[in-house]
C-alpha positions in Angstrom: -11.6 -55.8 9.0 -10.0 -59.1 9.6 -12.1 -61.0 12.0 -7.7 -61.9 10.0 4.3 -92.9 -2.9 5.0 -90.9 0.1 3.8 -91.4 3.6 0.9 -89.0 4.5 0.4 -87.1 7.7 -2.7 -88.3 9.7 -5.7 -85.9 9.7 -7.4 -85.3 13.0 -10.2 -83.0 14.1 -9.5 -80.1 16.4 -8.3 -81.1 19.8 -8.0 -79.0 22.9 -4.6 -79.4 24.6 -5.3 -77.7 27.9 -1.9 -77.0 29.4 -3.8 -75.3 32.1 -2.0 -74.3 35.2 -2.7 -71.3 37.4 -0.1 -69.3 35.5 -1.3 -69.8 31.9 -3.4 -67.1 30.3 -4.4 -69.2 27.3 -5.5 -72.7 26.5 -4.1 -74.1 23.3 -6.2 -75.7 20.7 -4.6 -77.4 17.7 -6.0 -77.5 14.2 -4.5 -80.4 12.4 -3.2 -79.7 8.9 -5.0 -80.9 5.9 -4.5 -84.5 4.9 -1.4 -84.9 2.6 0.1 -81.5 3.5 3.1 -80.9 5.6 2.5 -77.6 7.4 -0.1 -74.9 7.7 -0.5 -71.3 8.7 -3.8 -69.7 9.9 -4.8 -66.3 8.5 -8.1 -65.2 10.0 -10.7 -66.1 12.6 -14.3 -64.7 12.8 -16.5 -64.2 15.9 -18.0 -67.6 15.4 -14.6 -69.3 15.5 -14.4 -70.2 11.9 -10.8 -70.1 10.6 -9.2 -69.8 7.2 -5.6 -70.2 6.2 -3.1 -71.9 3.9 -1.7 -75.5 4.1 1.7 -76.0 2.5 3.8 -78.6 0.9 1.8 -81.6 -0.6 3.1 -85.0 0.5 2.1 -87.1 -2.5 2.5 -85.2 -5.7 3.0 -87.4 -8.8 6.2 -86.3 -10.5 6.7 -86.7 -14.2 10.5 -87.2 -14.5 10.4 -86.4 -18.2 9.5 -82.9 -17.2 12.1 -82.5 -14.4 15.3 -80.7 -15.3 18.3 -83.0 -15.5 20.3 -80.8 -13.3 17.8 -81.4 -10.4 18.0 -85.1 -10.8 21.8 -85.0 -10.9 22.0 -82.9 -7.8 20.2 -85.5 -5.8 21.8 -88.5 -7.5 18.5 -89.9 -8.8 18.2 -91.9 -12.0 14.6 -92.5 -13.1 15.6 -95.5 -15.2 17.5 -97.2 -12.4 16.0 -96.1 -9.1 12.6 -97.4 -8.1 11.4 -94.5 -6.0 12.5 -91.2 -4.4 13.7 -91.0 -0.9 11.9 -88.5 1.3 14.8 -86.1 1.1 14.9 -86.4 -2.7 11.1 -85.9 -3.0 11.3 -82.8 -0.8 14.1 -81.3 -2.9 12.4 -81.8 -6.2 9.0 -80.6 -5.1 10.4 -77.4 -3.5 12.4 -76.7 -6.7 9.4 -77.4 -9.0 7.1 -75.2 -6.8 5.6 -72.3 -8.8 7.4 -69.6 -6.9 10.8 -71.2 -7.0 10.5 -72.7 -10.5 12.0 -70.3 -13.1 11.3 -72.6 -16.1 8.0 -73.0 -18.0 9.5 -76.1 -19.5 9.6 -77.9 -16.2 6.7 -79.5 -14.3 4.8 -76.9 -12.2 3.7 -77.7 -8.7 1.5 -75.6 -6.4 2.7 -75.8 -2.8 -0.1 -73.9 -1.2 -3.7 -75.0 -0.5 -6.5 -72.7 0.9 -8.5 -74.3 3.7 -11.4 -73.4 5.9 -12.1 -74.8 9.4 -15.6 -75.0 10.7 -15.5 -78.0 13.0 -13.3 -79.8 10.5 -10.7 -78.6 8.0 -11.5 -78.8 4.3 -9.9 -77.6 1.1 -11.3 -74.6 -0.8 -10.9 -74.8 -4.5 -12.3 -71.9 -6.6 -10.4 -73.3 -9.6 -9.7 -76.9 -10.5 -7.6 -78.5 -13.2 -9.6 -79.8 -16.2 -8.7 -82.3 -18.9 -5.4 -81.3 -20.4 -4.3 -79.2 -17.4 -1.8 -80.2 -14.8 -3.2 -81.4 -11.5 -1.4 -80.0 -8.3 -0.2 -76.9 -10.3 -2.5 -74.4 -8.5 -1.6 -72.2 -5.5 -4.5 -71.0 -3.5 -4.8 -68.9 -0.4 -7.6 -67.7 2.0 -6.8 -64.5 3.9 -9.9 -63.4 5.7 -13.4 -64.5 6.8 -16.1 -62.2 8.0 -18.9 -62.8 10.5 -21.3 -63.9 7.8 -18.8 -66.8 7.1 -17.7 -65.3 3.7 -14.0 -65.9 3.0 -11.8 -64.2 0.5 -8.4 -64.9 -0.9 -6.3 -65.6 -4.1 -5.9 -68.4 -6.5 -3.5 -69.0 -9.5 -4.6 -70.8 -12.6 -3.7 -74.4 -13.5 -1.0 -75.0 -16.1 -1.4 -76.8 -19.3 1.3 -78.2 -21.6 1.4 -76.7 -25.1 3.6 -77.3 -28.1 5.4 -74.5 -29.8 6.8 -75.0 -33.3 9.6 -72.8 -34.8 12.1 -73.0 -37.6 15.7 -73.1 -36.5 18.8 -71.7 -38.2 19.2 -74.8 -40.3 15.6 -74.4 -41.6 14.4 -77.3 -39.6 11.0 -77.4 -37.9 11.5 -77.9 -34.2 8.8 -78.5 -31.5 9.3 -77.4 -27.9 6.9 -77.9 -25.0 5.9 -75.2 -22.4 3.6 -75.0 -19.4 1.3 -72.0 -19.6 -1.7 -70.8 -17.6 -4.7 -68.6 -18.4 -4.0 -66.0 -15.8 -1.6 -65.1 -13.0 -4.0 -64.6 -10.1 -7.6 -64.1 -9.3 -9.3 -62.8 -6.2 -11.7 -65.3 -4.6 -15.0 -64.8 -2.9 -16.2 -68.0 -1.1 -19.3 -68.9 1.0 -20.9 -72.2 1.7 -19.3 -74.0 -1.2 -20.0 -71.3 -3.8 -17.2 -69.1 -5.2 -16.7 -66.1 -7.4 -13.5 -65.0 -9.2 -12.7 -61.3 -9.7 -11.7 -60.5 -13.3 -9.2 -57.6 -13.5 -9.4 -54.8 -16.0 -6.1 -55.5 -17.7 -5.5 -59.0 -18.9 -2.9 -58.4 -21.6 -0.5 -61.2 -22.4 -0.6 -63.1 -19.0 -4.2 -62.8 -18.1 -3.8 -60.2 -15.4 -3.7 -60.1 -11.6 -6.3 -59.7 -8.9 -6.5 -60.5 -5.2 -8.9 -60.0 -2.3 -7.4 -59.7 1.2 -10.3 -58.8 3.4 -14.1 -58.4 3.5 -16.3 -56.6 6.1 -19.6 -57.7 7.5 -21.5 -55.8 4.8 -19.8 -57.7 2.0 -17.4 -54.9 1.0 -14.1 -56.5 0.0 -10.6 -55.0 -0.3 -7.8 -56.0 -2.6 -6.3 -55.0 -5.9 -6.4 -55.7 -9.7 -4.2 -55.0 -12.7 -5.6 -52.1 -14.8 -3.0 -51.4 -17.4 0.5 -52.4 -18.7 3.2 -50.2 -17.2 5.1 -48.0 -19.7 8.3 -49.9 -19.0 6.6 -53.2 -19.6 5.2 -52.1 -23.0 8.6 -51.1 -24.2 10.3 -54.2 -22.8 7.8 -56.6 -24.4 7.9 -54.8 -27.7 11.7 -54.8 -27.8 12.4 -58.3 -26.3 9.4 -60.5 -27.1 7.8 -59.0 -30.2 10.7 -57.8 -32.3 11.5 -60.7 -34.7 15.1 -59.6 -34.9 15.6 -60.0 -31.1 12.9 -62.4 -29.8 13.9 -66.0 -29.2 11.9 -68.0 -31.8 12.2 -71.1 -29.6 9.7 -69.8 -27.1 6.1 -68.7 -27.4 5.2 -65.0 -26.8 3.6 -65.7 -23.4 6.8 -67.5 -22.2 8.9 -64.5 -23.0 6.5 -62.1 -21.3 6.2 -64.4 -18.3 10.0 -64.3 -17.9 9.9 -60.5 -17.8 7.1 -60.6 -15.2 8.9 -63.1 -13.0 12.1 -61.1 -13.0 10.1 -58.1 -11.9 8.4 -60.2 -9.2 11.9 -61.1 -7.8 13.4 -57.7 -8.2 15.2 -56.4 -5.1 14.4 -52.9 -3.8 18.1 -52.0 -4.3 17.4 -48.3 -3.6 16.9 -49.2 0.1 20.4 -50.7 0.3 23.3 -48.9 2.0 26.7 -48.9 0.4 27.8 -51.4 3.1 25.1 -53.9 2.3 25.7 -57.1 0.4 26.0 -56.9 -3.3 24.8 -59.0 -6.2 27.0 -60.8 -8.6 26.6 -57.7 -10.9 28.0 -55.6 -8.0 24.8 -53.8 -7.4 23.9 -53.1 -3.8 21.0 -55.2 -2.5 18.6 -54.5 0.3 17.1 -57.9 1.0 13.7 -56.4 0.5 11.6 -57.7 -2.4 10.1 -54.9 -4.5 7.3 -57.2 -5.8 7.0 -55.4 -9.1 4.9 -56.4 -12.1 4.4 -55.8 -15.8 1.0 -54.3 -14.8 0.1 -51.0 -13.0 -2.1 -52.2 -10.2 -4.8 -50.4 -8.2 -6.3 -51.0 -4.9 -10.0 -51.9 -5.3 -13.2 -52.2 -3.2 -15.8 -54.6 -4.5 -19.4 -54.7 -3.0 -20.6 -58.3 -3.1 -24.2 -59.4 -2.6 -25.1 -62.6 -0.7 -24.7 -64.7 -3.8 -21.2 -63.5 -4.6 -22.2 -61.2 -7.4 -20.3 -57.9 -7.7 -22.9 -55.0 -7.5 -20.4 -52.1 -7.4 -16.7 -51.4 -7.3 -14.4 -48.5 -6.6 -10.8 -48.0 -7.8 -8.4 -46.4 -5.2 -5.5 -44.2 -6.1 -1.8 -44.1 -5.2 -0.4 -41.8 -2.6 1.0 -39.6 -5.4 1.1 -39.6 -9.2 3.9 -41.4 -11.0 6.6 -39.0 -12.0 7.1 -38.3 -15.7 10.6 -39.8 -15.7 9.5 -43.1 -14.0 8.3 -45.8 -16.4 8.1 -48.6 -13.9 4.8 -50.0 -12.6 3.3 -47.6 -10.0 0.6 -49.2 -7.9 -1.6 -49.3 -4.7 -2.9 -52.2 -2.7 -5.7 -52.6 -0.2 -5.1 -55.2 2.5 -7.9 -54.7 5.1 -11.3 -52.9 5.5 -13.4 -52.1 8.5 -17.2 -51.8 8.9 -16.9 -48.0 8.4 -15.7 -48.7 4.8 -12.2 -47.4 5.5 -9.5 -49.5 3.9 -5.8 -49.7 4.6 -2.9 -51.0 2.7 0.2 -49.9 0.8 1.1 -47.6 -2.2 4.1 -46.7 -4.2 5.3 -43.2 -3.5 8.6 -41.3 -3.6 11.2 -40.8 -1.0 13.1 -37.5 -1.3 16.5 -39.3 -1.6 15.7 -43.0 -2.4 13.2 -42.7 -5.2 10.2 -45.0 -5.5 9.2 -46.8 -2.2 6.1 -48.6 -0.9 4.5 -47.0 2.2 1.4 -47.5 4.3 -1.8 -46.0 2.9 -5.2 -45.2 4.4 -8.0 -45.3 1.8 -10.9 -43.0 2.9 -13.5 -41.4 0.7 -11.7 -42.7 -2.4 -8.5 -40.9 -1.4 -5.1 -42.3 -0.5 -3.7 -40.8 2.7 -0.2 -41.3 4.2 0.4 -42.6 7.7 3.6 -40.7 7.8 5.8 -38.7 5.4 8.9 -38.7 7.7 11.9 -39.5 5.5 13.4 -41.7 8.2 11.0 -44.4 7.0 11.9 -46.2 3.8 9.1 -48.8 3.5 6.0 -50.1 5.2 2.4 -51.3 5.0 -0.8 -50.9 6.9 -2.2 -54.4 7.6 -5.5 -54.0 9.5 -8.0 -51.5 10.8 -10.7 -51.9 13.5 -14.1 -50.2 13.8 -12.6 -47.5 16.0 -10.6 -46.5 12.9 -7.3 -47.5 14.4 -5.0 -48.9 11.7 -2.0 -51.1 12.4 1.1 -52.2 10.4 4.8 -51.7 10.2 7.3 -49.1 9.1 10.9 -49.7 8.0 14.0 -47.6 8.8 17.7 -48.2 9.1 19.1 -48.0 12.6 22.9 -48.6 12.7 23.0 -49.5 9.0 20.5 -52.4 9.1 16.9 -52.3 7.8 14.4 -53.0 10.6 10.6 -52.9 10.7 8.7 -51.2 13.6 5.1 -52.0 14.5 2.7 -49.0 14.7 -0.9 -48.1 15.2 -2.4 -45.0 13.7 -5.6 -43.2 14.8 -7.2 -42.3 11.4 -9.6 -39.8 12.9 -7.0 -37.9 15.0 -4.2 -38.4 12.4 -1.8 -39.6 15.2 0.9 -42.2 14.7 2.3 -44.3 17.6 5.3 -46.6 17.0 5.5 -49.6 19.4 8.3 -50.5 21.7 9.3 -54.1 21.0 11.2 -56.9 22.9 14.5 -55.1 22.5 15.9 -52.1 20.6 16.1 -53.0 16.9 13.7 -55.9 17.2 12.0 -56.1 13.7 8.3 -56.1 14.5 5.1 -56.5 12.4 1.6 -55.9 13.7 -0.8 -58.2 11.8 -4.3 -57.6 13.3 -6.2 -55.4 15.8 -9.7 -56.0 17.2 -12.2 -53.5 18.4 -10.9 -53.7 22.0 -7.5 -52.4 20.9 -5.8 -55.8 21.2 -3.1 -56.4 18.6 -1.1 -59.5 17.6 1.8 -60.0 15.3 5.4 -61.3 15.1 8.6 -59.8 16.4 12.3 -60.8 16.7 13.3 -62.1 20.1 16.9 -62.7 19.3 19.1 -59.6 19.8 22.2 -61.1 18.2 23.6 -59.8 14.9 22.5 -62.8 12.9 20.9 -62.2 9.5 18.1 -64.5 10.5 16.8 -63.9 14.0 14.4 -66.1 16.0 10.9 -64.7 16.2 7.9 -65.0 18.5 4.2 -64.2 18.1 3.1 -61.3 20.4 0.1 -59.7 22.0 -0.2 -56.0 22.7 -3.2 -54.1 24.3 -3.2 -50.4 23.5 -6.0 -49.9 26.0 -4.1 -51.4 28.9 -3.1 -49.3 31.9 0.5 -50.0 31.0 0.7 -51.2 27.4 3.5 -53.7 26.7 4.4 -56.2 24.1 3.9 -59.8 25.4 5.6 -62.9 24.0 2.8 -65.4 23.5 5.1 -68.2 24.6 4.9 -66.7 28.1 1.1 -67.1 28.0 1.1 -70.9 27.8 2.9 -73.7 29.7 6.7 -73.6 29.5 6.7 -77.3 28.7 4.3 -76.9 25.8 5.3 -78.7 22.5 4.7 -75.5 20.6 6.9 -72.5 19.9 4.7 -69.7 18.8 6.4 -67.8 16.0 3.6 -65.6 14.5 0.1 -64.5 15.5 -2.1 -63.8 12.5 -5.4 -62.6 13.9 -7.4 -61.8 17.1 -11.2 -61.7 17.2 -13.6 -59.7 19.4 -13.6 -62.6 21.9 -9.8 -62.3 22.4 -9.2 -65.6 20.6 -5.9 -65.6 18.8 -4.9 -67.8 15.8 -1.2 -68.3 15.4 1.5 -70.4 13.7 3.8 -72.5 15.9 6.8 -74.7 15.3 6.4 -78.3 16.4 8.6 -81.4 16.2 7.0 -83.9 13.8 7.9 -87.6 13.9 7.9 -89.7 10.8 9.4 -93.0 9.5 11.9 -92.7 6.6 12.2 -95.1 3.7 14.6 -97.3 5.7 12.0 -97.7 8.5 13.9 -95.5 10.8 12.2 -93.0 13.1 13.1 -89.4 12.2 12.0 -85.9 13.3 11.5 -82.6 11.5 10.2 -79.1 12.2 6.7 -78.3 10.9 4.4 -75.3 11.2 1.0 -75.9 12.7 -2.1 -73.9 13.3 -3.1 -73.2 16.9 -5.9 -71.3 18.5 -5.4 -69.5 21.9 -8.4 -69.3 24.1 -8.1 -66.7 26.9 -8.4 -67.9 30.5 -7.8 -66.4 33.9 -4.1 -66.6 34.9 -0.8 -64.8 35.0 2.2 -64.7 32.6 4.8 -67.4 32.8 8.5 -66.6 32.3 9.3 -69.2 29.7 11.5 -67.0 27.6 13.7 -65.5 30.4 12.7 -62.0 29.5 14.5 -61.1 26.2 16.0 -64.6 25.5 14.4 -66.7 22.7 12.1 -69.5 24.0 13.7 -72.9 24.1 11.4 -75.8 23.5 11.4 -79.1 21.8 11.4 -78.5 18.1 12.2 -74.8 18.4 15.8 -74.8 17.1 15.1 -74.1 13.4 13.4 -70.8 14.1 10.8 -69.1 11.9 13.5 -67.8 9.5 14.3 -71.3 8.1 10.7 -72.4 7.8 8.9 -69.2 6.7 11.7 -66.9 5.8 9.9 -63.7 6.7 10.6 -60.8 4.3 9.3 -57.8 2.7 6.3 -56.8 0.9 7.1 -54.4 3.3 7.5 -57.9 4.9 4.8 -60.5 4.9 2.2 -58.3 3.3 4.2 -58.0 0.1 4.9 -61.6 0.5 1.2 -62.3 0.7 0.6 -60.3 -2.4 3.5 -61.4 -4.5 4.6 -64.9 -3.6 3.2 -66.6 -0.6 3.1 -66.3 3.2 5.7 -69.0 3.2 8.3 -68.2 0.6 9.8 -64.7 1.3 13.2 -63.5 2.3 14.0 -61.9 5.6 12.6 -59.1 7.7 
C-alpha cells in the first residue's frame, strides 16, 4: 500500500508557508527541489512524514558537442567552433532532445533527466546505480515510487550508457568504425533503505538486459512490481528477420542497437485499436488514439518479492494475466503490479481482450496468485488499478469514449464485495485519475477542471472521502489560500494522518545570460497538512483556478497520458514525459 555553465537553483530545507486563515483546511509546506534540478514531483509519503519522488531536468549537464546531432545544433543556431557557450534556451532544447526518452539515436549523447530523491528532514539523491570509468555520467534515469512505514523505499533505475566502437566492412570493402552508446540493461527494480540498495534481476535478459520495476512495498517487506520473463513471439521473429539475418541486417550497427530500435518503437507504439474513425491519423493514415500502448520485446509478469530487513529476496511469486494470450496474437502479453496492501493483495494492470477492440490493458486485482478483473463491461476500453488500502478498497481509473473522445473515470472497488463505484468528477467528461487511498477511505488524484473542447485541459489535484456523509470531489486549490503562489495540479499520495503530497505549478524567477530577470513555470513538491477550517471558493466552482504562474497548465509541463494514463507512463517512460489523458 502506498503510504504513495548554467545557473543552478538554490537548495533550501523544508519550509512551512502557513497561508492560514479561518477558511483554509490545509497548511502548505514546500519541499525544495534537489540542487541543480529544475522541477520535482512527489510520489509517496509514509506515516512518519518521509517522502520519496523524482526530481527532473538537470541544470548543469556537460554536453559533448561532438556527440550532438548536427540537426539539433542547426535548429538552435549554435556553432561549437564559434560560440562560447549556450544560452539558457539553447541548453534546454539540447538537453530535452538528448534525454533518454526523447532521444531516438544511440549515436547521440544520452542524458538522464530524472533523479530519485528521498526527503527525511532534507532532500537527498538516491543512486542505486552509478556510472563507472568508461560510462557516461548523467545518463541514468532513476525513480522512487513508494516508501513504507519502515522507511524502505522502492522504485526503478536505468543503467548508465557506455560508448563502444563497432567495426564493419562497407560495400567498397573498406573497414569502417562507428560509435554507439549502449547500456547493460533497460531497467531494474530498486529496494532502498538507510543508504543500502538492492537491484531486482529479471528472469529474461536476452539482448537488452531485460526489464524490472518495483512500485510499492508493504510494511512486511512484500514488494509489488514486474519483470521480463521471456521474449514475445513477435519479438523473436522480428529480431531474427531484421537484426540477425545477414541479408537484411544493417552491418553498420551492432546487434544490440538494432534490437534496441525495435524495443523503442514498441515503447512508443500507439494503442490504435482504441481510436475512432474520426480521431486524428498518423502520416501513414492509420487512426491514432493518443494512448501509448507501452509495449516491449519482452513478455512481462507482475511479481511479488518478499524482502528481508537487509534487502535480500527470500521468496517471490509470479502473477498471471487476466486471460491467456490468444493463439493468433504474437505480441507481448503482460501483467503489472502497481500497489500492495498489508493483506498481501496487489493491484495493477493486465493485457486482456475486448470483444470488439482486440488487446487492451485493464485494471487487475491480484489475490491468492490469481488475476481478477474489476469490470468486464465492454464500455470500458482501458484502465489501471493504482492503489489499495487495508480495507481492501482498490482505486484507479477506467477509460471509455463519451461523445467520441477517450476519457478516464476514477473508481474505487471493494475487493471483498466485488462492487465497483465510478466517481463523479468536476464536470461531465472530466478525465479523472485516482492515485492513492488511505485506510480512512480518503483518496487523492488529478482531474480536469477545464470543460472546454481543448485537447489539453487544465487539471487540478483533488481530494475525495468515500466515508463522508455526502462524498464529493474537492479541488485542492480550494483548500488553501486563494492568493497562494501554488496551483495544485496533481495529488500523489495521502497517509493515515491525512497529510497529502502533491505537485504544484509555481512561477520561478531566474536571470538569463544577458543579466535580465525572467520567469518560467516549474513543478514543485508540496505537502498539505490538515487544519481546522472551511473550503475557499478560489476556483469559482468549475472554472480553472487562476493564480500567478498557473497559465501553462499541467499539460504543457507533465503532459499526462496513458499507461492507462500516468501508470503506464510510470512504467514505460516517466511521470513527466507522457502524452495526454
